[in-house]
C-alpha positions in Angstrom: 93.2 157.9 43.1 90.9 155.2 45.5 91.0 155.9 49.2 92.7 152.5 49.3 95.3 153.6 47.1 95.8 156.9 49.1 95.7 155.4 52.1 99.2 153.0 51.3 100.4 156.1 49.8 100.2 157.7 53.5 101.2 155.1 54.9 104.1 154.5 52.5 105.3 158.1 53.4 104.8 157.8 57.0 106.5 154.3 57.9 107.8 153.2 54.7 106.9 150.2 52.0 108.5 147.6 53.7 106.3 144.7 54.9 107.2 141.8 57.0 103.3 140.1 57.4 102.7 139.5 53.8 99.3 138.3 52.8 101.0 135.2 51.2 101.8 134.3 54.6 98.2 135.1 56.6 96.9 132.6 53.8 99.5 129.6 54.7 98.9 130.4 58.4 95.2 130.6 58.1 95.1 127.1 56.2 97.2 125.5 59.3 95.0 123.8 61.9 97.3 123.9 64.7 96.7 127.5 65.0 93.8 127.5 66.5 90.6 130.1 65.8 91.9 132.8 68.2 95.7 132.1 66.7 94.0 133.1 63.0 92.5 135.8 64.0 95.5 137.3 65.9 97.7 136.7 62.7 95.0 138.8 60.4 94.9 141.5 63.0 98.7 141.5 62.6 98.2 142.0 59.5 95.6 144.6 59.4 98.1 146.4 62.0 101.3 146.3 59.8 99.1 148.1 56.7 98.0 150.5 58.8 101.2 151.5 60.9 104.2 149.4 59.7 105.6 146.4 60.9 105.6 145.3 64.5 108.2 144.9 66.8 106.5 142.2 69.0 103.7 139.5 69.1 101.8 137.4 71.5 100.0 134.8 69.3 98.4 132.1 71.0 98.7 128.5 70.2 96.7 126.3 72.6 96.9 127.2 75.7 100.2 128.9 75.6 101.1 132.2 73.8 104.3 132.4 71.4 106.0 135.4 71.7 107.5 137.1 68.7 110.2 140.2 68.5 110.6 142.4 71.7 114.3 143.7 70.0 115.4 143.6 66.5 114.2 140.2 65.7 110.8 140.3 64.6 111.5 139.9 61.1 113.4 136.6 61.7 110.9 135.8 64.5 107.8 136.1 61.7 109.6 133.9 59.4 110.4 131.3 61.8 106.7 131.1 63.3 105.4 130.8 59.5 107.9 128.2 58.8 107.2 126.4 61.8 103.3 126.5 61.4 102.3 127.1 58.1 105.6 124.9 56.0 105.4 122.1 58.9 108.9 121.0 58.4 108.6 119.4 62.0 105.0 117.1 60.6 105.3 113.8 62.6 102.7 112.2 65.1 103.2 113.7 68.2 100.5 112.1 70.4 101.5 111.0 73.4 105.2 111.5 72.9 107.6 113.0 75.0 109.9 115.5 73.1 113.1 117.0 73.7 113.9 120.4 72.1 117.2 121.2 71.9 118.2 124.9 71.5 114.3 126.0 71.8 114.9 130.0 71.1 111.4 131.4 72.2 109.5 127.8 72.0 108.3 127.9 68.6 109.0 124.2 68.1 107.6 123.1 71.8 104.6 125.0 70.6 104.0 123.2 67.7 104.8 119.4 69.3 102.4 120.2 71.9 99.3 121.2 69.4 99.9 118.2 67.5 99.4 116.2 70.8 102.8 115.6 72.3 102.4 115.0 76.3 105.7 116.3 77.5 107.8 118.7 76.3 111.5 119.4 78.0 113.0 121.8 76.0 116.6 123.4 76.6 117.7 127.0 75.9 121.1 128.4 77.5 120.6 132.6 76.3 119.2 133.9 79.3 117.1 136.3 77.5 115.4 133.3 75.2 115.0 131.6 78.1 112.7 134.0 80.0 110.8 134.6 76.6 110.2 130.5 76.3 109.4 130.0 80.4 106.2 132.9 79.6 105.1 130.6 76.4 105.4 127.0 78.6 104.0 128.4 82.2 100.4 128.4 80.7 100.6 125.1 80.2 103.4 124.0 82.9 102.4 120.5 83.7 103.4 119.3 80.0 106.1 121.8 79.0 109.6 122.1 81.0 112.0 124.4 80.1 115.5 124.2 81.4 118.4 126.8 80.9 121.0 124.7 79.3 122.8 123.6 76.0 123.4 120.2 75.8 126.9 118.8 74.0 128.6 115.4 73.6 130.3 115.7 76.9 129.2 116.8 80.4 131.0 120.2 81.5 131.0 124.1 81.1 131.5 126.1 77.8 130.8 129.9 76.6 128.1 130.8 74.8 128.8 133.2 72.3 125.7 135.9 72.1 125.3 137.1 68.7 123.2 140.3 68.1 120.5 138.1 66.8 118.3 136.5 68.9 118.4 133.0 67.1 122.7 132.4 66.8 124.0 132.2 69.8 126.5 129.5 69.7 129.2 127.6 71.9 131.2 127.8 69.0 133.2 131.3 68.2 132.3 132.4 64.5 134.7 134.5 62.6 131.6 136.2 61.2 128.2 136.3 63.0 125.1 135.9 61.6 123.9 139.4 59.4 120.7 140.8 60.5 117.7 139.8 58.5 116.7 142.0 55.6 114.7 144.8 57.0 115.4 144.0 60.8 
């Protein structure tokens, strides 16, 4: 039996076989020019950390001058998937050079950091959840001159409402739902 196979067997017995950060994710992110060398290095280190110790519960990944925060509660798996989607799959790809961007429902700031990395001159992020907004503020603080945050929800009409909190950090809503979001697999 090889040392690698033995080490993997030992790791599996200690922390389980569940994987969050896959080699495919790391390879996709390695091709993203928006992470920069520090971000790509940090992603690789997280992958090694997971292989040795199991899935992390939190991470701070540098994107330009900001540091994106993932996890911190039971949401690391969904935060990781969102981070990979935004920075590797790039569903928001556009020319942001010089743009003023509104980020409504900003969560923890992944899209805002992405827009700034792609050249936006100003991002204004709105996030009504107190916990998510605190994380968003920490992320935006490093680039405060061009990233403003507001703890508020936006809607069609002026007024106030009730924010219904879900057990996941990403599924809060101004609309009460009968079936709340389910936890991401493995979280």
